[in-house]
N, C-alpha and C positions, 0 to 999 in steps of 0.2 A: 504493500500500500504506500509506504514512504517513497519507494522508487517511482511509482506511478505519479504520486503528487509532485515529485521533483521534475519529472518529465513534463507534466502539465504546466508547472511554473516556467520551465525553460521555453516551452512552446508559446506561452502567453507573452513572455518577454521578447521572443523572436518576432512574433506577429506585430507587436507594438513598434518594433524597429522597422519592419517592412512597410507598415502602414504610414509611418511618418513621412511627410513630404520634405521636412526641414531637418537638417542636422545641426543641432546647437554647437556652439564653440567647444563645449566639453567633449562631444563625440569626435569632432574634427581633431582635437588634441590627441586623443588616443589612436586615431587612425593614421595620423601623419607626423605628429611632432613629439611623441612621448620621449624620444631619445634626448630632447633638449632639457629634460628634467632629471635625467640620470646623473647621479653623483652630486646633485644639488640638495640643499636643505630647503624644503618647501613649506611655506606658511600659507594656509588656505582660508580666505574669507568666504564663508559659505553659510548655508542654512538648509532647511528641508527641501527647498526647490532645486538644490544643486545635484540634480539626478540626471543620469543619462536616459535616453528613451526606453531602455530596457528596465527602468525602475530602480537600478542600483545606484547608490549614492556615489558622488564624485570621489570622496575621501576613501571609501571602501575600495573603489576601483583603483585608485592610485596606490594604496597599500598592497592590494593584491598584485599589482603590476611591478612591485619592487621599488616604488618611488619612496624616498625618505621624507615623509611628512613629519615635521617637527612641532608644528603648532597650528591651532585653529583660532579664527577670529570671528566673534559673534556680532552681527548687526542688530538693529531693533528687532524685537520679537524672538531673538535668540537662535541658537544653532538648530533647534528643532521646531522653530516657529510657533512655540507654545506659550509665549509671554505676551500679555496684552499690550496694546498700543500705549506708548509713552512710559511704560514701566522700565526702570533701569535693569540692566543685565549684570549679573555678577560673574566674575571670572571663576572658573572651576575646572574640574577634570571631567572630560567626556567619558561616561561610563562604557560606551560601546568600543572606543578605541584606546582609552587610557591616555589620550593626548590632552595637553593643557589647552583650555579654551580661554582666550583673552577677550574681555568685554570691550566692544567699541560703541557701547550705548549705555553709558553710566557716567562715572567721574571722568573717564577718558573716552574721547571720541576719535582719537588718532593713535595709531600704534606708537608706543614709546621706544626709545633705543633698547631698553631692557627686554621688551617683548620681541624685538627683532635680533637679539644677540645670536640666536641659533637659526637664522633664516637667511638664505641667499636670494630666494625668489618668492614674491607674493603672488599668489594665484587667486584671482577674484572670479566668483561665479554665483551671481544672484539674479533672480527673475524680477525685473522691474514691472511697473504697471503703466508707464507712459505719462505720468503726471509729475510736474516739477517738485511738488512738495512731498513726494514719497521719498523716505530718507535714505534708501539704498544708494542713490546717486551721491549724496553727501558723504556717506561712508566710503564709497569708491574714491572720491576726490581726496579725502583725508589720507587714505592708504597710498595714493599716488604721491602726496606730499611727503609722507614718511619714507617712501621708496627713494624719492629724490634726495632727501636730506641725508639718508644713511647709505646711499650707493647700492640700493637693491634693485633688482629687476622686477617690473610689474607686468603681469600678464592678465589681460581681461578676456575671459571666455564669453563670447557674445551670445545673447539670447534675444528672442523676438520682442519688439514693442507690441504688446497684445492688442492694442487698439489702433494698429496700423502705423505706418511711417510716412503717411501723406498729410493727414489733417493736423493743422496747427491752429491754436486758438488761445485767446486771453492776453492780458498785458504781459509784456516782457518785464521781468522783475526789476523794480526800482532798486538800485544798488544801495540805497539807504536802508533797505529792508532786509539785508542779508541776515540769514539765520540758518539753522540746520534744516529748515523747510525750504531753503533755496540759497545757494551760494553763488550762482552765476546768472547772467542776464538771459534767462530762458523764459519763453511763454509758459503758461500753465500746462497746456498740452503741446509738447515740443516736437513730437513726431520722430524722435531719435531712438536708436537702441543705446544701451549703456556703452557699448564699444565705440559707437560713433561719438557719443558725448565725451568719452575719454580722449579721443583724438582731437575733438574740438577744444577741450580744456587746454591741452598742450599747445595746439596750433594757434589759439587766440591769446595765449599767455595769461590764462585766468588764475593760475595758482599764485599764492603769495610768494613774493621775491623773484622767483623764476620758475619756468615750467619745463626745465630740462630733465624730464623723466625718461628713464630707460623703459619705454612702454612698448608692449607688443599686444595688439588686439588679434585674437584668433577668431576670424569671422565664421558665421554660420554658412552652411551650404543650402541652397534651395529657397531661402527666404526672399520674398518680394515685398516692396514697400506697401503695396496695396493689401497685403495679407492681414486679416484679423487672426487672433490666436487659434480659433477653431478651424481655420483653413490650413494650419500647419500640420494638423493631425497629431500633434504632440499632446500628451495627457495634461490636463489642467491640474496643477498643484497650487493650492491657494498660497500666494506669496506672503500673506499675513492672515491672522485668524478671521478678520472680517472681509477679506477679499475672496469671497466664497466661490465666485464664478466669473466668467467673462462678462456677464451682464452687470455684475457689480463694478468691474473695472471700467465698463463703458460709461456709466453715469458718474463714477467717482470724481472726475476732474471738476464737476460742478456741485454735486450734492455734498461733497466734503466741506463746503463753505458753512454748512449748518453746524459744524463743530464749533463755530464761533458764536453760536446763539444758544438760547435756552429751549430750542426746538429739538426734539429727538431726531437724530440722523439714522435711526433704526438699529443701533447697536443693541444686542440682546434679543434680536429677532432672527427669523429665517432669511430676511432680505435686507441686511444693512445697506444703507445708502440708496436703496430703491424705495424703502418705505420711510416717509418723512411725516412727522406729526407731533401732536401734544394733546394732553387732556383738554377738553372744552372746545376743541375746534369743530367746525361744521364741515365734515369731510366732503359731502356732496357739493356744497357751495365752493369750497376750495378747488375741487376738481373742475367745476364749471368755470370759475374765474380763470384758472390756468389754461384750460382748453380754449377759452375765448381769444387767447393770444395767438393761437395757431402756430406755435413754435414748430420748426421743421423736425420731422422724424420722431415725434413723441406725442403720446396721449397720456392723460392723467386719469386715474380711476380712484374713487373713494376707497379707503381702507381703514380697518381698525386693527390695532396690534397692542400687545402688552409686553414691554421690554422685561426680560427675565435675566437676572444675574447669571453670569457664566464665568468661571474662574479664569478662562483663557480669552474668550472673545469679548466679554463685557463684565468685568468684576463689579462695576458700579454704574450701570447705564442710567441715563436720564429717565426720570419717571418710572423707575423700576417697580414692577408689579402693579402699575396703574394703566388703565386702558387709555390708549391714545387714539385720536382720530386724525386722519390726514390723507395723504395721497400716495398712490403707487406710481412711480415713474416708469411708464411702459414705453420702451423704445420700439417704435414701429419700423423705422428705417435708419439703421445705424450709419449709413453712408451720408445721410442728410443731417443727422442729429448733431447739435452743437451743445455739448455738455456745459461749457462755461457760461454761455448765454442763458441756458435753461436754468442753471443753478442761481444765477443772479436774479432772473425774473421770479423764480420761486421765492427767494428771500424777500423780494418786494411785496409779493402777494401775501405771504405769511406775516410780514411786518404790518401791512395795512389791516388784515383781518384779525390778527392776534393782539393788536394794540388794545390797551396800553401795557399788556403783559409781555410783549416781545422785548427781548433783551439782546443786545449785540455787543460782543467783545471786539470793539473795532480794531484794536491792535492785532488781535489774532486774525481777523478777517484780512487786514492789510497784508499780513505776511503770507497768507494763503493765496490771495488774489495777486499780490505783488505790486500793489498800487494803493495810495492813500485816498485818492479822489473818489473811488467807487463807493467806499463805505460812507463817505460824507454825502454823496449823492443819494444813496439808499436811505439814509436817516432823514434826509430832507424831503423824502417822498417824490423825488424827481427822476428816479431810475426808470428808463424805458428800454424798448428792444433795440435802440440804437446805441446803447451804452458802450459797446466795444468798438464803434466806428472810429473813435478818437485814437485807437491804437493800431490802425491799419498800416501806417508808415513803419511802426516798430516791427510788425509782423513781416512786412515786405523786406525790411533790412535784415531781419533774422534769417529769413529764407535764403537770401543771397549769401550771407556769411557762412551758413551751414553747408552750402553746396559742396565745397571742397573736402568735407569730412565724411560724406555719405559713402557707405561701403556697399550699398545694394541699390538695384534699379527699381 
Protein backbone atom coordinates (compact mmCIF):
# COMPACT_ATOMS: atom_id res chain seq x y z
CA UNK A 1 0.00 0.00 0.00
CA UNK A 2 2.83 2.41 0.88
CA UNK A 3 4.53 1.72 -2.44
CA UNK A 4 1.28 2.34 -4.32
CA UNK A 5 0.78 5.60 -2.44
CA UNK A 6 4.34 6.67 -3.30
CA UNK A 7 3.71 5.92 -6.98
CA UNK A 8 0.49 7.94 -6.92
CA UNK A 9 2.26 10.92 -5.30
CA UNK A 10 5.01 10.69 -7.92
CA UNK A 11 2.49 10.57 -10.78
CA UNK A 12 0.56 13.55 -9.39
CA UNK A 13 3.78 15.55 -9.10
CA UNK A 14 4.79 14.57 -12.62
CA UNK A 15 1.37 15.51 -14.02
CA UNK A 16 1.55 18.95 -12.38
CA UNK A 17 4.88 19.57 -14.09
CA UNK A 18 3.56 18.45 -17.46
CA UNK A 19 0.40 20.58 -17.16
CA UNK A 20 2.22 23.79 -16.22
CA UNK A 21 2.80 26.15 -19.12
CA UNK A 22 5.28 28.23 -17.15
CA UNK A 23 8.55 27.20 -15.56
CA UNK A 24 9.29 29.44 -12.56
CA UNK A 25 12.84 30.60 -11.99
CA UNK A 26 13.35 27.93 -9.33
CA UNK A 27 12.70 25.17 -11.86
CA UNK A 28 14.99 26.80 -14.41
CA UNK A 29 17.72 26.97 -11.75
CA UNK A 30 17.65 23.20 -11.27
CA UNK A 31 17.44 22.43 -14.96
CA UNK A 32 20.23 24.74 -16.12
CA UNK A 33 22.23 26.50 -13.46
CA UNK A 34 22.58 24.30 -10.39
CA UNK A 35 26.34 23.99 -10.84
CA UNK A 36 26.64 27.73 -10.09
CA UNK A 37 25.69 26.99 -6.46
CA UNK A 38 28.00 24.04 -5.91
CA UNK A 39 30.74 24.74 -3.39
CA UNK A 40 28.91 27.91 -2.26
CA UNK A 41 27.30 28.63 1.11
CA UNK A 42 23.72 29.55 0.24
CA UNK A 43 21.26 31.61 2.26
CA UNK A 44 17.65 31.32 1.08
CA UNK A 45 14.96 34.00 1.43
CA UNK A 46 11.86 31.86 1.12
CA UNK A 47 8.49 30.85 2.47
CA UNK A 48 5.78 28.27 1.77
CA UNK A 49 5.35 29.59 -1.81
CA UNK A 50 8.93 28.67 -2.66
CA UNK A 51 7.96 25.40 -4.28
CA UNK A 52 8.71 23.82 -7.60
CA UNK A 53 5.74 22.79 -9.78
CA UNK A 54 6.06 19.24 -8.43
CA UNK A 55 5.11 20.55 -4.98
CA UNK A 56 8.53 20.03 -3.38
CA UNK A 57 9.98 22.98 -1.52
CA UNK A 58 12.99 24.81 -2.92
CA UNK A 59 15.08 24.24 0.22
CA UNK A 60 14.34 20.51 0.32
CA UNK A 61 15.29 20.24 -3.35
CA UNK A 62 18.52 22.18 -2.80
CA UNK A 63 19.52 19.98 0.12
CA UNK A 64 18.62 16.82 -1.79
CA UNK A 65 20.79 18.08 -4.67
CA UNK A 66 23.80 18.48 -2.41
CA UNK A 67 23.76 22.28 -2.22
CA UNK A 68 25.19 23.67 1.02
CA UNK A 69 22.31 25.71 2.45
CA UNK A 70 23.56 27.49 5.56
CA UNK A 71 20.68 29.78 6.57
CA UNK A 72 17.06 30.67 5.88
CA UNK A 73 15.54 34.15 5.98
CA UNK A 74 11.88 34.77 6.80
CA UNK A 75 9.76 37.59 5.30
CA UNK A 76 6.40 38.79 6.64
CA UNK A 77 4.13 35.82 7.48
CA UNK A 78 7.15 33.62 8.20
CA UNK A 79 8.82 30.67 6.51
CA UNK A 80 5.61 28.62 6.60
CA UNK A 81 3.27 31.53 5.80
CA UNK A 82 1.42 30.91 9.05
CA UNK A 83 1.92 34.27 10.80
CA UNK A 84 -0.78 36.93 10.60
CA UNK A 85 -0.23 40.20 8.70
CA UNK A 86 1.82 42.73 10.60
CA UNK A 87 2.92 40.33 13.33
CA UNK A 88 6.65 40.26 13.92
CA UNK A 89 8.61 37.12 13.12
CA UNK A 90 11.05 35.60 15.58
CA UNK A 91 14.37 34.07 14.55
CA UNK A 92 14.42 30.36 15.30
CA UNK A 93 15.52 26.92 14.16
CA UNK A 94 13.54 25.32 11.34
CA UNK A 95 12.28 22.00 12.68
CA UNK A 96 12.18 20.39 9.23
CA UNK A 97 15.78 21.10 8.22
CA UNK A 98 17.57 22.14 11.40
CA UNK A 99 18.66 25.35 9.68
CA UNK A 100 18.75 28.70 11.44
CA UNK A 101 15.87 30.96 10.36
CA UNK A 102 16.67 34.67 10.57
CA UNK A 103 13.73 37.04 10.80
CA UNK A 104 13.49 39.85 8.26
CA UNK A 105 10.18 41.06 9.65
CA UNK A 106 10.72 42.18 13.22
CA UNK A 107 13.41 44.28 14.87
CA UNK A 108 15.53 43.63 11.78
CA UNK A 109 14.25 44.13 8.23
CA UNK A 110 17.61 43.74 6.50
CA UNK A 111 20.15 40.92 6.88
CA UNK A 112 22.95 41.93 9.24
CA UNK A 113 26.65 41.12 8.76
CA UNK A 114 26.32 38.49 11.51
CA UNK A 115 23.46 36.79 9.64
CA UNK A 116 25.56 36.60 6.48
CA UNK A 117 28.81 35.43 8.04
CA UNK A 118 28.37 31.93 6.60
CA UNK A 119 26.68 32.96 3.35
CA UNK A 120 28.25 33.47 -0.08
CA UNK A 121 25.05 33.66 -2.12
CA UNK A 122 21.60 34.98 -1.25
CA UNK A 123 18.87 33.11 -3.12
CA UNK A 124 15.48 34.87 -3.20
CA UNK A 125 12.29 33.00 -4.12
CA UNK A 126 8.93 34.49 -3.04
CA UNK A 127 5.59 34.73 -4.84
CA UNK A 128 4.44 38.35 -5.11
CA UNK A 129 0.88 39.59 -5.80
CA UNK A 130 1.54 42.59 -8.05
CA UNK A 131 0.67 45.40 -5.61
CA UNK A 132 3.31 47.91 -4.50
CA UNK A 133 2.45 47.68 -0.81
CA UNK A 134 2.87 43.89 -0.56
CA UNK A 135 6.00 43.69 1.57
CA UNK A 136 7.95 40.93 -0.21
CA UNK A 137 9.37 43.50 -2.65
CA UNK A 138 10.74 45.56 0.25
CA UNK A 139 12.32 42.44 1.75
CA UNK A 140 13.95 41.71 -1.61
CA UNK A 141 15.32 45.25 -1.82
CA UNK A 142 16.75 45.09 1.69
CA UNK A 143 18.47 41.79 0.86
CA UNK A 144 19.91 43.39 -2.27
CA UNK A 145 21.35 46.19 -0.12
CA UNK A 146 22.88 43.69 2.30
CA UNK A 147 24.38 41.73 -0.60
CA UNK A 148 25.90 44.90 -1.99
CA UNK A 149 27.25 46.03 1.40
CA UNK A 150 28.88 42.70 2.20
CA UNK A 151 30.03 41.58 -1.23
CA UNK A 152 27.56 38.72 -1.60
CA UNK A 153 25.90 37.53 -4.79
CA UNK A 154 22.13 37.99 -5.01
CA UNK A 155 20.07 35.61 -7.15
CA UNK A 156 16.36 36.26 -7.71
CA UNK A 157 14.33 33.29 -8.89
CA UNK A 158 11.52 34.94 -10.81
CA UNK A 159 7.83 34.09 -10.50
CA UNK A 160 4.69 35.37 -12.28
CA UNK A 161 2.93 38.60 -11.51
CA UNK A 162 -0.41 36.89 -10.80
CA UNK A 163 -2.55 39.79 -12.03
CA UNK A 164 -0.61 40.08 -15.34
CA UNK A 165 2.28 42.23 -16.46
CA UNK A 166 0.35 44.65 -18.64
CA UNK A 167 -2.07 46.60 -16.48
CA UNK A 168 -0.70 49.53 -14.48
CA UNK A 169 -2.78 51.76 -12.23
CA UNK A 170 -2.65 54.23 -9.39
CA UNK A 171 -0.38 57.06 -8.30
CA UNK A 172 3.36 56.57 -8.49
CA UNK A 173 4.60 56.63 -4.90
CA UNK A 174 5.36 60.12 -3.56
CA UNK A 175 8.89 59.63 -2.23
CA UNK A 176 7.99 61.60 0.90
CA UNK A 177 5.85 58.57 1.79
CA UNK A 178 8.58 55.93 1.74
CA UNK A 179 7.91 53.05 4.14
CA UNK A 180 8.07 49.27 4.16
CA UNK A 181 4.79 49.48 2.20
CA UNK A 182 6.71 51.13 -0.62
CA UNK A 183 10.37 52.03 -1.04
CA UNK A 184 10.45 53.06 -4.70
CA UNK A 185 8.50 55.25 -7.15
CA UNK A 186 6.10 52.56 -8.33
CA UNK A 187 2.36 52.74 -9.05
CA UNK A 188 0.01 50.75 -6.82
CA UNK A 189 -0.35 48.14 -9.56
CA UNK A 190 3.03 48.09 -11.29
CA UNK A 191 2.80 45.20 -13.78
CA UNK A 192 6.29 43.91 -12.95
CA UNK A 193 7.59 40.58 -11.75
CA UNK A 194 9.92 40.76 -8.78
CA UNK A 195 12.81 39.81 -11.06
CA UNK A 196 12.04 42.76 -13.32
CA UNK A 197 11.67 45.02 -10.30
CA UNK A 198 15.08 43.89 -9.01
CA UNK A 199 16.66 44.84 -12.34
CA UNK A 200 14.85 48.19 -12.30
CA UNK A 201 16.04 48.92 -8.76
CA UNK A 202 19.63 48.43 -9.88
CA UNK A 203 19.26 50.15 -13.25
CA UNK A 204 17.51 53.21 -11.84
CA UNK A 205 19.93 53.53 -8.92
CA UNK A 206 17.18 53.30 -6.33
CA UNK A 207 19.16 51.70 -3.52
CA UNK A 208 20.69 53.86 -0.82
CA UNK A 209 24.20 55.13 -1.62
CA UNK A 210 24.74 52.99 -4.71
CA UNK A 211 23.07 50.17 -6.59
CA UNK A 212 26.15 48.14 -7.56
CA UNK A 213 24.61 44.79 -6.62
CA UNK A 214 26.03 41.54 -7.95
CA UNK A 215 22.55 40.58 -9.16
CA UNK A 216 21.44 37.63 -11.25
CA UNK A 217 17.77 37.21 -12.13
CA UNK A 218 16.89 33.70 -13.30
CA UNK A 219 13.92 34.27 -15.57
CA UNK A 220 10.87 32.09 -15.99
CA UNK A 221 10.24 30.19 -19.18
CA UNK A 222 6.87 30.38 -20.90
CA UNK A 223 5.42 33.37 -19.06
CA UNK A 224 3.79 36.10 -21.14
CA UNK A 225 2.89 39.55 -19.88
CA UNK A 226 -0.78 39.03 -20.66
CA UNK A 227 -0.99 35.95 -18.44
CA UNK A 228 -3.04 35.81 -15.28
CA UNK A 229 -1.91 33.24 -12.75
CA UNK A 230 -4.55 30.66 -13.65
CA UNK A 231 -3.29 30.73 -17.24
CA UNK A 232 0.16 29.54 -16.12
CA UNK A 233 -1.37 26.26 -14.87
CA UNK A 234 0.87 26.50 -11.83
CA UNK A 235 -0.85 25.58 -8.55
CA UNK A 236 -2.02 28.56 -6.48
CA UNK A 237 -0.24 28.63 -3.12
CA UNK A 238 -1.66 31.51 -1.01
CA UNK A 239 1.25 33.98 -0.67
CA UNK A 240 -0.15 35.04 2.71
CA UNK A 241 -2.99 33.78 4.94
CA UNK A 242 -5.59 36.17 3.50
CA UNK A 243 -4.47 35.93 -0.14
CA UNK A 244 -6.67 32.88 -0.54
CA UNK A 245 -7.13 32.88 -4.31
CA UNK A 246 -6.43 34.69 -7.55
CA UNK A 247 -9.79 36.41 -7.06
CA UNK A 248 -8.42 37.89 -3.83
CA UNK A 249 -5.26 39.10 -5.56
CA UNK A 250 -7.36 40.67 -8.35
CA UNK A 251 -9.28 43.00 -6.01
CA UNK A 252 -6.51 43.48 -3.42
CA UNK A 253 -4.79 46.54 -5.01
CA UNK A 254 -7.97 48.54 -4.28
CA UNK A 255 -9.86 46.96 -1.42
CA UNK A 256 -6.69 46.87 0.68
CA UNK A 257 -7.39 50.60 1.18
CA UNK A 258 -10.09 49.61 3.67
CA UNK A 259 -7.31 48.60 6.05
CA UNK A 260 -7.01 52.36 6.66
CA UNK A 261 -10.64 52.61 7.80
CA UNK A 262 -12.97 51.27 10.48
CA UNK A 263 -14.79 49.24 7.79
CA UNK A 264 -14.06 45.50 7.68
CA UNK A 265 -11.95 44.42 4.72
CA UNK A 266 -13.24 40.88 5.21
CA UNK A 267 -10.49 39.43 7.35
CA UNK A 268 -11.85 36.53 9.36
CA UNK A 269 -14.17 35.46 6.53
CA UNK A 270 -14.02 33.12 3.55
CA UNK A 271 -13.49 36.05 1.17
CA UNK A 272 -11.07 38.64 2.57
CA UNK A 273 -10.82 41.79 0.43
CA UNK A 274 -13.82 40.62 -1.61
CA UNK A 275 -16.36 41.15 1.19
CA UNK A 276 -16.37 44.70 2.55
CA UNK A 277 -18.76 45.94 5.24
CA UNK A 278 -19.64 46.86 8.81
CA UNK A 279 -22.53 46.50 11.27
CA UNK A 280 -25.43 48.81 10.57
CA UNK A 281 -24.80 49.20 6.85
CA UNK A 282 -27.62 48.85 4.35
CA UNK A 283 -26.10 46.31 2.03
CA UNK A 284 -28.69 46.52 -0.76
CA UNK A 285 -28.44 50.30 -0.85
CA UNK A 286 -24.64 50.15 -0.85
CA UNK A 287 -24.64 47.74 -3.77
CA UNK A 288 -27.14 49.87 -5.68
CA UNK A 289 -25.13 53.06 -5.14
CA UNK A 290 -21.92 51.39 -6.26
CA UNK A 291 -23.47 49.72 -9.29
CA UNK A 292 -24.81 53.12 -10.38
CA UNK A 293 -21.22 54.18 -11.10
CA UNK A 294 -20.97 51.46 -13.76
CA UNK A 295 -17.33 50.85 -12.96
CA UNK A 296 -15.66 48.68 -15.62
CA UNK A 297 -15.49 44.94 -15.10
CA UNK A 298 -17.22 44.75 -11.72
CA UNK A 299 -20.63 44.35 -10.12
CA UNK A 300 -21.50 44.66 -6.45
CA UNK A 301 -23.83 42.29 -4.63
CA UNK A 302 -25.26 42.70 -1.11
CA UNK A 303 -23.60 40.42 1.42
CA UNK A 304 -23.76 39.63 5.12
CA UNK A 305 -20.79 38.17 6.97
CA UNK A 306 -19.52 37.67 10.50
CA UNK A 307 -15.75 38.02 10.99
CA UNK A 308 -14.45 35.14 13.09
CA UNK A 309 -11.07 35.19 14.85
CA UNK A 310 -8.46 32.89 13.36
CA UNK A 311 -5.01 32.52 14.90
CA UNK A 312 -3.32 32.71 11.49
CA UNK A 313 -5.50 34.70 9.09
CA UNK A 314 -7.28 37.04 11.52
CA UNK A 315 -6.31 36.93 15.21
CA UNK A 316 -8.35 40.05 15.95
CA UNK A 317 -10.53 41.03 12.97
CA UNK A 318 -12.62 44.17 12.91
CA UNK A 319 -16.13 43.55 14.28
CA UNK A 320 -15.26 40.03 15.37
CA UNK A 321 -18.33 37.85 15.92
CA UNK A 322 -20.62 40.71 14.86
CA UNK A 323 -22.79 40.54 11.77
CA UNK A 324 -21.60 42.94 9.08
CA UNK A 325 -23.52 44.11 6.06
CA UNK A 326 -21.82 45.31 2.94
CA UNK A 327 -20.93 44.29 -0.59
CA UNK A 328 -19.27 41.46 -2.44
CA UNK A 329 -16.87 42.79 -5.09
CA UNK A 330 -17.66 40.52 -8.01
CA UNK A 331 -15.22 40.97 -10.90
CA UNK A 332 -17.08 40.22 -14.12
CA UNK A 333 -14.30 41.10 -16.59
CA UNK A 334 -10.81 41.14 -15.14
CA UNK A 335 -9.33 42.59 -18.34
CA UNK A 336 -11.46 45.72 -17.88
CA UNK A 337 -11.44 45.87 -14.09
CA UNK A 338 -9.59 48.76 -12.45
CA UNK A 339 -8.99 47.75 -8.84
CA UNK A 340 -7.44 51.01 -7.64
CA UNK A 341 -10.22 53.19 -9.01
CA UNK A 342 -12.81 50.73 -7.71
CA UNK A 343 -11.31 50.79 -4.22
CA UNK A 344 -11.31 54.57 -4.12
CA UNK A 345 -14.91 54.87 -5.31
CA UNK A 346 -15.91 52.27 -2.70
CA UNK A 347 -14.22 54.33 0.01
CA UNK A 348 -16.20 57.37 -1.11
CA UNK A 349 -19.54 55.55 -1.07
CA UNK A 350 -18.90 53.96 2.33
CA UNK A 351 -17.79 57.34 3.69
CA UNK A 352 -21.00 59.01 2.54
CA UNK A 353 -23.34 56.22 3.67
CA UNK A 354 -21.58 55.28 6.91
CA UNK A 355 -21.14 58.87 8.12
CA UNK A 356 -20.64 60.05 10.80
CA UNK A 357 -19.27 56.67 11.97
CA UNK A 358 -16.79 56.37 9.10
CA UNK A 359 -13.22 56.79 10.26
CA UNK A 360 -10.13 57.15 8.09
CA UNK A 361 -6.53 56.79 9.20
CA UNK A 362 -5.35 59.19 6.54
CA UNK A 363 -1.64 58.59 7.12
CA UNK A 364 -2.18 54.88 6.57
CA UNK A 365 -4.21 55.53 3.41
CA UNK A 366 -1.58 57.94 2.12
CA UNK A 367 1.09 55.23 2.40
CA UNK A 368 -1.09 52.64 0.69
CA UNK A 369 -2.21 54.91 -2.14
CA UNK A 370 1.18 56.62 -2.35
CA UNK A 371 -0.25 60.12 -2.40
CA UNK A 372 -1.59 62.65 0.13
CA UNK A 373 -4.12 64.49 -2.01
CA UNK A 374 -6.47 61.53 -2.53
CA UNK A 375 -7.28 61.15 1.16
CA UNK A 376 -7.89 64.87 1.44
CA UNK A 377 -10.20 64.79 -1.59
CA UNK A 378 -12.04 61.79 -0.15
CA UNK A 379 -12.74 63.41 3.21
CA UNK A 380 -13.94 66.60 1.53
CA UNK A 381 -16.52 64.54 -0.34
CA UNK A 382 -15.08 65.53 -3.71
CA UNK A 383 -13.76 62.18 -4.93
CA UNK A 384 -15.18 61.10 -8.29
CA UNK A 385 -14.38 58.59 -11.04
CA UNK A 386 -11.83 60.99 -12.56
CA UNK A 387 -9.67 60.92 -9.43
CA UNK A 388 -6.79 59.08 -11.12
CA UNK A 389 -6.67 61.26 -14.24
CA UNK A 390 -4.22 63.64 -12.58
CA UNK A 391 -1.65 60.82 -12.46
CA UNK A 392 -1.70 59.95 -16.17
CA UNK A 393 1.64 61.64 -16.85
CA UNK A 394 3.21 59.73 -13.96
CA UNK A 395 1.99 56.43 -15.38
CA UNK A 396 3.20 57.30 -18.88
CA UNK A 397 6.64 58.16 -17.54
CA UNK A 398 6.79 54.99 -15.44
CA UNK A 399 5.86 52.82 -18.44
CA UNK A 400 8.70 54.35 -20.46
CA UNK A 401 11.25 53.95 -17.66
CA UNK A 402 10.40 50.30 -17.01
CA UNK A 403 10.66 49.23 -20.66
CA UNK A 404 14.38 48.41 -20.58
CA UNK A 405 13.95 46.12 -17.58
CA UNK A 406 11.19 43.91 -18.94
CA UNK A 407 12.22 40.28 -19.29
CA UNK A 408 9.09 38.96 -21.02
CA UNK A 409 6.99 39.86 -24.02
